[in-house]
C-alpha positions in Angstrom: -32.3 -115.5 88.6 -34.6 -113.5 86.5 -37.3 -115.8 85.0 -40.6 -115.3 83.3 -41.5 -117.9 84.4 -35.3 -161.6 88.1 -36.3 -161.7 91.6 -38.0 -164.3 93.9 -41.0 -163.0 95.7 -40.4 -162.3 99.3 -42.9 -162.2 102.1 -45.7 -159.7 101.2 -44.7 -156.1 101.9 -46.8 -153.2 101.0 -44.6 -150.6 99.3 -47.1 -147.9 98.9 -50.7 -147.1 98.8 -52.5 -147.6 95.5 -53.8 -144.5 93.8 -57.4 -143.8 94.4 -58.3 -144.4 90.8 -56.6 -147.9 90.7 -58.9 -151.0 90.8 -58.7 -153.2 93.9 -56.6 -155.9 92.1 -53.7 -153.4 91.7 -53.4 -152.9 95.5 -53.7 -156.6 96.1 -51.0 -157.4 93.5 -48.5 -154.7 94.5 -48.9 -155.8 98.2 -46.8 -158.9 97.1 -43.8 -156.9 96.0 -40.6 -157.1 98.0 -39.6 -154.0 99.8 -36.7 -153.6 97.3 -39.2 -152.6 94.5 -41.7 -149.8 94.0 -44.7 -150.2 91.7 -45.2 -147.8 88.8 -47.9 -147.6 86.2 -50.2 -150.3 85.0 -49.0 -151.3 81.5 -51.7 -153.8 80.8 -54.9 -154.0 82.8 -55.3 -157.7 81.9 -58.7 -158.9 80.7 -59.7 -162.3 82.0 -57.5 -165.0 80.5 -54.7 -162.4 80.0 -52.0 -161.5 82.5 -51.8 -157.9 83.7 -48.5 -156.0 83.9 -47.3 -153.3 86.2 -44.0 -151.5 85.8 -41.7 -151.8 88.8 -38.5 -150.1 89.7 -35.8 -150.4 92.4 -36.7 -148.7 95.7 -33.4 -146.7 95.5 -34.0 -145.3 92.1 -34.6 -141.9 93.5 -31.7 -142.0 96.0 -28.7 -139.9 95.0 -26.5 -142.7 96.3 -28.0 -145.2 93.9 -29.6 -143.3 91.0 -31.3 -145.5 88.4 -30.6 -145.4 84.7 -33.0 -144.4 82.0 -31.2 -147.0 79.8 -32.2 -149.9 82.0 -35.1 -152.1 80.6 -36.6 -152.4 84.0 -38.9 -155.0 85.4 -42.6 -155.8 85.5 -45.0 -157.4 88.0 -46.9 -160.0 86.0 -50.3 -160.6 87.6 -52.6 -163.6 86.9 -56.3 -162.7 87.5 -59.4 -164.7 87.9 -63.1 -163.6 88.1 -64.7 -163.1 91.5 -68.2 -161.9 90.9 -68.0 -158.6 89.2 -64.5 -158.1 90.3 -61.1 -159.7 89.6 -59.0 -161.7 92.0 -55.2 -161.9 92.1 -54.3 -165.6 91.6 -50.5 -165.2 91.4 -47.7 -162.6 90.9 -44.3 -162.8 89.4 -41.5 -160.2 89.0 -39.6 -160.6 85.7 -37.5 -158.5 83.4 -39.3 -156.1 81.1 -39.0 -157.1 77.4 -39.5 -155.1 74.1 -42.7 -157.3 73.6 -44.3 -155.8 76.7 -46.7 -152.9 76.1 -45.3 -149.5 76.3 -46.5 -146.8 78.7 -48.5 -143.7 77.8 -45.9 -141.3 76.4 -46.8 -138.9 73.5 -43.0 -138.5 72.8 -42.0 -142.1 73.0 -40.4 -142.1 69.6 -38.3 -139.0 70.5 -37.3 -140.5 73.8 -36.2 -143.8 72.1 -34.2 -141.8 69.6 -32.4 -139.9 72.4 -31.6 -143.1 74.3 -30.4 -144.8 71.1 -28.2 -141.9 70.2 -26.5 -141.7 73.6 -26.1 -145.5 73.7 -24.0 -145.3 70.6 -21.5 -143.0 72.2 -18.2 -144.4 73.4 -18.8 -145.7 76.9 -16.7 -144.7 79.8 -16.5 -147.0 82.8 -19.0 -145.9 85.5 -20.1 -142.8 83.6 -23.9 -142.4 83.0 -24.5 -140.6 79.6 -26.6 -137.5 80.0 -28.2 -134.9 77.7 -29.3 -131.9 79.7 -28.3 -128.2 80.1 -27.6 -126.3 83.3 -25.9 -123.3 84.8 -23.3 -122.8 87.4 -24.6 -121.8 90.9 -21.1 -121.4 92.3 -20.7 -117.9 93.8 -16.9 -117.8 94.3 -15.3 -114.7 93.0 -12.5 -116.9 91.6 -15.0 -119.0 89.6 -15.7 -122.7 89.6 -12.8 -125.1 88.9 -13.4 -127.6 86.1 -11.4 -130.8 86.7 -10.0 -133.5 84.4 -11.8 -136.3 86.3 -14.7 -136.7 88.8 -12.5 -136.1 91.8 -11.6 -133.1 94.0 -8.0 -134.0 93.6 -8.0 -134.3 89.8 -6.1 -131.7 87.7 -7.9 -128.4 87.1 -8.3 -127.9 83.4 -10.1 -124.7 83.5 -12.5 -122.4 85.3 -16.1 -121.2 84.9 -16.5 -117.5 85.4 -18.4 -116.3 88.5 -21.9 -114.8 88.3 -22.1 -111.4 86.8 -24.7 -108.8 87.7 -25.7 -106.1 85.2 -28.6 -103.8 84.6 -29.8 -106.4 82.0 -29.6 -109.3 84.4 -32.4 -108.1 86.7 -32.5 -106.8 90.2 -31.3 -108.3 93.5 -28.1 -109.6 94.8 -28.5 -113.1 93.4 -30.2 -112.1 90.2 -27.2 -112.3 88.0 -26.1 -114.0 84.8 -24.6 -117.4 85.3 -22.3 -119.6 83.1 -24.4 -122.1 81.1 -23.2 -125.5 79.8 -24.2 -128.9 78.6 -24.1 -131.9 80.9 -23.0 -135.0 79.1 -22.4 -137.4 81.9 -22.6 -138.2 85.6 -20.4 -140.2 88.0 -20.3 -140.4 91.8 -21.7 -136.9 92.5 -20.0 -135.2 89.6 -21.3 -133.8 86.3 -19.3 -134.0 83.1 -19.8 -130.7 81.2 -18.8 -129.0 77.9 -19.5 -126.0 75.7 -19.8 -123.5 78.6 -20.8 -119.9 77.6 -19.7 -116.8 79.5 -22.3 -115.2 81.9 -24.7 -113.1 79.8 -23.3 -114.0 76.5 -26.3 -116.0 75.2 -28.5 -112.9 76.0 -26.5 -110.3 74.1 -25.0 -109.1 77.4 -21.5 -110.5 77.2 -18.9 -109.8 79.9 -16.0 -107.3 79.1 -12.6 -108.6 78.1 -11.3 -107.9 81.6 -13.8 -110.3 83.1 -12.6 -113.8 84.1 -12.6 -116.2 81.2 -14.9 -119.2 80.9 -13.4 -122.6 80.0 -15.3 -124.1 77.1 -13.8 -127.6 77.0 -14.9 -130.8 78.6 -14.4 -131.5 82.3 -16.0 -132.3 85.6 -17.7 -130.2 88.3 -19.5 -131.2 91.5 -23.2 -131.9 91.0 -24.1 -129.5 93.8 -22.6 -126.6 91.8 -25.1 -127.0 88.9 -28.5 -125.5 88.7 -31.3 -125.3 86.2 -35.0 -125.3 85.5 -37.6 -127.9 84.9 -38.3 -128.0 81.1 -41.8 -128.7 79.7 -41.2 -132.0 77.9 -44.8 -133.1 77.8 -44.6 -135.9 80.3 -47.9 -137.7 80.7 -48.0 -136.6 84.3 -46.2 -133.3 85.2 -44.8 -134.5 88.5 -41.5 -135.8 89.8 -41.1 -139.5 89.2 -39.6 -142.2 91.4 -37.4 -143.4 88.5 -36.3 -141.9 85.2 -39.2 -143.3 83.3 -42.7 -142.0 82.5 -43.9 -145.5 83.8 -42.5 -144.9 87.3 -44.6 -143.8 90.2 -45.3 -140.1 90.2 -44.9 -138.0 93.3 -47.6 -135.5 94.1 -46.1 -132.1 95.0 -46.7 -130.5 98.4 -49.4 -128.0 98.8 -47.0 -125.1 98.7 -45.6 -126.2 95.3 -48.6 -127.7 93.5 -50.6 -125.9 90.8 -54.4 -126.0 90.8 -54.4 -129.3 88.9 -52.1 -130.9 91.5 -49.1 -131.0 89.3 -45.6 -129.4 89.7 -45.3 -126.1 87.8 -41.9 -125.6 86.1 -41.4 -121.9 87.0 -38.9 -121.5 89.9 -39.6 -124.9 91.5 -36.2 -126.7 90.9 -34.0 -126.5 94.0 -31.3 -129.0 93.5 -29.7 -131.3 90.8 -28.3 -134.6 92.2 -27.7 -136.9 89.1 -28.7 -137.4 85.5 -29.4 -140.2 83.0 -30.1 -139.4 79.4 -32.5 -136.4 79.4 -33.7 -137.1 82.9 -32.4 -135.5 86.1 -32.7 -136.5 89.7 -33.8 -133.3 91.5 -35.3 -131.7 94.6 -38.2 -129.4 94.2 -38.9 -126.4 96.4 -41.3 -128.5 98.6 -38.4 -130.6 99.6 -39.5 -133.7 97.6 -37.0 -135.6 95.5 -37.6 -137.3 92.2 -36.8 -137.5 88.5 -37.9 -135.0 85.8 -37.5 -135.4 82.1 -35.9 -132.3 80.6 -33.7 -129.7 82.3 -32.8 -126.4 80.6 -30.5 -123.5 81.3 -32.5 -120.6 79.8 -32.3 -117.8 82.3 -35.0 -115.5 80.8 -37.9 -117.8 80.0 -39.8 -120.6 81.7 -38.3 -123.4 79.5 -41.6 -124.3 77.8 
């Protein structure tokens, strides 16, 4: 592709090393988390006489078999602290549901995010379908095109087809450097994406296919998640890294040396390898270093770096 590119506490289990910049009390508090939870960001540091709060998420939030939802309120680890010399000592910890009264995380686009979630939540719910709001392109290479089905099942009725990739002088050079069908992803269920408004390969870039080329189905339907590709979009996340859950308050995942930029973050140019699932405007992905995690914002622009 051409690019310019409410839980009872179990026996103490350490679920991950605290970041180097975290105070000692954070490591001591998160060591009491059950292995079913992963610590995220500190939401309130907790002055003496005030409880500290740390966002926590299910350990399977980044597993394609159990992807988490951006609509879930989540949980927090409530930590009671006491003075111990110049430091603070953890007196007790409790895992409880996160409430609207709890402090919000550091997100410069929190209002925009809340608006997206509220808008999607108002849509008619379908059993088992996670509402999504991202764009992608087809990575299917079949000459017959990609079948779009009426339901998220390989045995469901075929309602249409997405045209195969199309190579032209305008699409770049190389065997795989072709125009691909682009579409909106509006939902996810059991390894399938619900799509709509597909555009023929090259059409958005003033290089539409001839009339003789296979037609592209533009209606709603389902395709396997492993047939969709895209690019990381620059949505101004506080930390430009994959996250363990679809939330800016989730633990961030440092990219491997072969994928990190000089600041230790994940660049958006050409680093997305696989889409697994989606929730609202987040997608569960694999980056080119083989690491898996959530990223806010996926785009289907085939000629820019999605900034």
